[in-house]
N, C-alpha and C positions, 0 to 999 in steps of 0.2 A: 723462419730461422730454425736450423737443426739444433736441437738441444744437446747439451754435453752428454747426457745419459744415453741418448740415441746413438751418438757418435761412438761412445765407448762400447755400447752394445754391438755396434757395427763392427768394431775392431775384433771383439770376442767371437762373434759369429763368422766373421771373415777368416779368423784364425781356425775355427772349427772346419769351415769350408775347405781351407787349404790343406788341413790335416787329412780331411776325408779324400780330397782330390789328389794330393801328393803323398801324404803320409801313408795312407792305405795302399796306394800304388807302390810306394817305396817298400813296404813290407812284402807286397806281392812280388816285386822285383827281386827281393832277396831270395824268396822261395824259388822263383824261376831261375835265378842265377845258379842255384844249386842243382837245377835240373837241365839247364841248357849250357852251351859253351860260349866263350867270348866271341867266337866267329859269328854265331847267330845274332848276338846283340849288336855286333858290328854292322851286319847287313841292314838291320832296322835303323841303326844310327845314321847310315848313309841317306836314308829316306827322310830323316828328321828335318833336314834343311829344306827339302822340297815341300813338305807339308807345312812347315812353319812359314815359309815365304808365301805359300798359297793362302794361308789364313790371314796374313797381313793385307794381301790384295783384296780379299773378300770384304773385310771390315772397312778398309779404305779410310780409316780415321773417323768414320761416322759415329761410332759408339762414344768416343771422346767428345765430339761435337754435340751430340744429343745430351750427354750428361751436363755439359757446360751450359747449354741453353736452358733458361729458366722457365720458358713457357712452351714446352713441346706440345704439338697437337697430334691428333690421330693421323693427319696427313703426313706429318714428319715421319712418324714411326713406320707407316705403311710404305711410304716412298723408299725409305732405306731398306726395309724388309725385301721388297721386290728387286731392288738393286743388288743386294747381297746374294740372293739366289741366282740371279742372272750371271753375275761375275763368277760364282762358284761353278756353275755348269760349264761356262766357257773355259775356266781353268782346268776342270777335269778332262775336257776334250783335248786340251793341249797336253796334259800329262799322259793321256792314253796314246796320243800320236807319238810323243817323244820317249815313251817307255823303252823302246828298243835302243835308242841312242844313249839313254842313261845306263842301260845294261852294258853296252859296248864301252862307254867311257870308263866305267869302274872295273870292267872285265869280270863281271859277276853275272852269269846268265840268269840266275833266279830273280834279278831285279826287274826284269821286264814284266813278269806276271805280278810280282809284289807291288810294283808301282801302280799298275792298273787296278788292283784290288784295294790297296790301302788308300789310293787317291779318292775313292768314294767317300771317305771321311770328310773331305772338304765340303761336299754337297750336304751331307747329313748335318754338319755343324752349322751351316749357314741358316738353317731353319729356326735356330733358337737364339741367334745373336740379339734380337730385339728384346725378347723376354729377359735375357740376362742384363741387358742395358737398363731396362726399366727397373728391375730389382736393385741394381747397383745405384741408380739415381735416387731410389727411395731408401737407401742404406739398409736394404732388406737382404742380408746375407744368410739369415736363418733358413729361408726357403732354398737358397742355393746350396747350403750345406746339406739339406735333406736329399736334394737331387744327387749331389756328389757321393754321399754315403751309399745310397742305394745302387747307383750305376757302377761305382768303383768296386764294391763288394761282389756284385753279381758277375761283372765282367772278369774280375780277378779270379773268382772261383772257377769259372769256365776255362780261363787261360791256364791255370795251374793243372786242372784235370787233363787238358789237351797236352801240356808239356810232359806230364807224367805218363801219358799214353803214347808218347813218341812222335807227336806232330811237329816238334822242333820249332822253327822260326814262325810257323803259322799260328802257334799259340800267342805270340807277340802281336801278330796282325789282328787276330780275333780280339785280343785284349783292347786294342785301340778302337777298332770299329764298333764293337759291342758297347763300349763305354760311351762313344759318341752317340750311338743310336738310342741307348737308354736315357741318356741325359736329355736329348732333344725331345724324346717322347714324354718324359716326366715334366719338362718345362711347359709343354703344351697341355698336359693333363692338369697341372697344378697352377697354371697361370690363367688369369681372366682375360688377358689381352688377345685380341684376334685382329688380323689385318683387314683393312678395307681395300676393296679392289680399285685403288687409285694410285696414280703416280704424278705427284705435283712437281713440275719442273722448277717452279719458283722456290719451293722448299728445298729441292735437291741442290739448286745453285747456291743458296745461302749456306747450307750445311757443308757443301763441298768446298766452298771458298776457304773455310777454316780447316775442314778435315783433309783436303787434298795435300796440304803441306805435312800434316801428321802422317798421311799415307806414305809419302816418300820417306819421311823421317823413320817411321816404323819399319818400312821395308829395308832401309839401310841398316837399321839396328838389328833386325832379324837376320839379315844376311851376315852381318858382322858376328853375331852371337853363334851362328851355325857354320860359318865358312871353315872354321877349324876342323869340323867333322869331315867336311868335303876334302880338305887338304890331306888329312890323315888317311882317309879312305882311299885317296888316289895315290899318294906318294909313299905310304907306309904299307899297312895291311889291314884287313878286316879284323884280325885278332887284336892288333894294337888299338884300332878304333873301338873295339869292344871294351878294352881296359879303360880307354879315355872316357867313353860314354858312361861307364859305371862310376868312374870318379866324379864326373859331372853330376850324376844323379845323387850321389852322396852329398856333394857340396851344395847343390841347389835346394836340398831339403830345408836347411835353415835360411840360406841367403836369398834365394829367389822367392821362396814362399813368404818370407818376411817382407821382402820388397813388394810382392803382389798384394799382400794383406794391407800394408800401410798405404800403398798407392791407390788401391781401390776405394778405401774408406776416406783417405785424406782429400782426394780430389773433389768429390761432391761436397764435402764438409767445408773445405777451404774456399771452394768456388762461391759459396754463399757469402763469404766474408770479403770477397774480392775488392769491395769499395771501402772497407774499413781497415786502413793501413796499420793502425796500432794493434787492433785485435788480431789481424792476420799474422803479423810478425810474432806476437806473443804465442799464439797457438802453434805456429810453425816451429818456433824455437823449442818449445816443449816436445813437440813431435820428433824433431831431429835427435834431441838428447835421449829420449826414452827409447827410440828405435835403435840407436847405435849402442846403447848400453847392452841391449839384448844381443845385437849382432856381433859386437866384439867378443862378448862372453862365449857365444856359441861357436863362432868361427875359429878362434884361437883354441878353444877346447877340442873341437873336432880335429884340428891339426895335430894336437898332442896324442889323442887317443886313436888316430887313424889306423895304425898297424893292428892293434888288438881288436878294433871294431871290424876291420875287414876279415881277419881270421875267424872271429866268432860268427859273423853274419853270413859271409858268402864263401869262406873256406880258403885254404892255402893256394889253390889254383889261381886265385884272383890277387895274389900278393903284389904283382906288378902295378896294381891300381894305386898303391900307397904313395909313392913319390909324386904321381900326378895329383892325387887328392890333396896332399900337403901344400903343394904350390897353389892349387886352385882355391884353397881356403883363404890365402892371402889376397887373391884377386877378387874373390866373391864378397869379401867384407865391405867393399865399396859400392856394391850394387844398390842397396837401399838408399844410400846417400845420393847417388846419381839420380835415381828415380824421384826422390823427394824434391831435389832442386829443379828438375825438369818440369815437375808438376806446377811450380810457380809460373813458369813461362806460359803454360797452357791456361792457367787460371787468369793470367793477365792478358790473354788473347794474342800472345806473341808466337803463334805457330810458325811464322816466317823466320823468326830468330831461332826457334827450335830446330827447324830444318837446316839452317846455315851451320849451327853448332854441330849437328849430327854429321854433316858432310866433312867439316874440319876434323872432328875427332876420329871418324872412321878411316880417314886416310892414314892414320897411324898404324892401321892393321897391315898395310902393305909391307913395310920393313919387318914387322913381326912375323908375317907369314914366310917371307923370304928367308929369314934367319932360321925359322922352324924347319923349312925344307932342307936347308944346308947343314944344320947342326943338331937337329933332333927335337922331339916333342917337348922335353923339359925346357930347352932354351926358348921355345915358342911360348910356353906358359909364363916364363919369367918376363917376356915381352908383354904378355897380357896384363901382368901385375902392374908394370910401369905405365902402360896405356890406361889402365883402369884408374890409377891415381890422377894422372893428367886430366882425364875426362871429368873426374870429380871437381878438380880445380876450375876447369872451364865452366862447368855447369853452375857451380856455386858463385863464381865471379859475377855472372850475368843475373842470376836469380837474386843475389845479394843486393845488386844495384836497384832492383825493383821493389824490395821490401826493407831496404836498409839493414840487411843482415849479411855482412861481408864474409869472405872466406876466412879472414883472420879471426873474426868473432866466432865463427863456427868451430875452427880449430881450437880456440881457447875453451869453448864449451865442451869439446870432445876429448881434449887432452887428458883430463883426469881419469875418465873411464877407459881410455885406450891404455894408459900406463898401468892401471890396476889389472886389466886383462892380461897384459904382457907379463907382469910380475907374477901373478897367480899361476899362469900356465907355464912359465919358466920353472917355477918351483915344482909344479906338477911333473914336468918333464924330467927334472933331476931325480925326483922320488921314483919315477917309473923305471929309471935305469937300474934300480936296485931291486925291482920286483921280479921274482923268478917263478911265479905261479903259472898255472894254466891260463891261456889267453882270456877265457871267460871271467875268471876271478880278477885278473889284472884290469879288465875293462870295468868291472863293477867297482873296484877300488878307485880307479881313476875318476869315474863319474861321481862317486861319493865324495872324494876329496875335493874335486873341482867345485861341486855344489856347496860343500861346507865352507871352503875358503872364500868363495865369492859372497855368499850370504853373510858370513861373519864380518868380512871387510866392510860391506856396505851398511850393515847394521851399526858398526862402530862409527863410521864417518857420517852416517845419516845423509847420504847424497840425495839431493832433491828429486832426481829422476827415478832413482830406486824407490824412494818413499812414495812417489806418485804412483808407480806401478803396483807396489805392495798394497797401498791403501785402496786402490781401485779393485784389485783382486779380492781383498778382504770384504769390501763393500758388496761386490757382486755375489760372493759366496754367502754372505749373511742374508742377502736379499732372497737367495734361493732360486733365482731365475735370471735370465738374460733378457734385457729389454732391447728391442730393435731401435 
């Protein structure tokens, strides 16, 4: 059984890992945004969907299957390792052959060479998937954090130098490839696991029976999450796509990172409790409330401070990012909830239901895309907000049936922290209207007021989720170390 201390330590180190992997990259992105143009970010944004879909195909749901399986053998790991590499090579060959067609489709000649070079990343990444899976299964995010810190800092430093030296879009390519290479190298250097030269068809069949449904589900979700980039790149312009991708990167810093942190830690922890219904529900309920307290606070806060934040961090030339970012904050606040509810389906072994729900939910993207093409990007994002909430309802309905934690019960638990976040940030918005300082000072005042009002409110009402988070932070601080 995974102890509470280890699970909490896992959350902390998973947070550090995400900050290293995304937070450091976010800072690097801010520096690069001041050196490069929206057009150059837009070109890389077009390739994002291609790389993301490739990564889903390579993993094929095996990582989730391995984490869920309680008695993984060396044969299991080795079989998946060689399968990952084989698929990665096949995908790269396909990307290489189709590079010219991709370039013609988007009418950007640079994409041919960029696709062939950046596509190498899918092969590089495939060599470290098992090492990361084993560390995740062990709730060992401390090691992953070290890898992320080293690889992100080195790759980011090189990319900034290249951008400053006039290499343009190639600085973004090197940022991605060098980070992939260094991460893979460090996982091999610091990991004790090595593959055996075996491929066990029995092991493959058992894992694939569960993982194949997650492969299709993950593929659908990956395409759904990135198809908007493809649509904007095709029907609008690379510059507009550059603005949209920058807005996405701002929004994802709190929402997707928090989703990834909680999902990575909660899945192996809750999987151990899969046969204890009472304990599973209690742990899951606490997880939902604590996660969404942080999510609502951060996402509503970012919505209010978006203009001053963009001005301070990346400059006036990026101001068209603001309306995109404000709308995306409303969409992004549901990501962690969706992920948490879907975890329950996997824990209960219902990858078949997981797949069916993904197909149903993602069909909602069709009218959203059509309206986006006809009426503009803002209308498309509003459609994403509506679709995101409906998806949460669908996920929570089915997961709630499995652990007796219904959608209504979740809403009842979340309503107080949602209302508090709305009221605090509405007041913050009204105060901000009367601030006439430099953008930097406005941002500092906004952040300070938001933190003060939030902490004061929760200290007064003594909300249980706030007190849980506060006590754990104090405990870990007093301990002077993080336990895995």
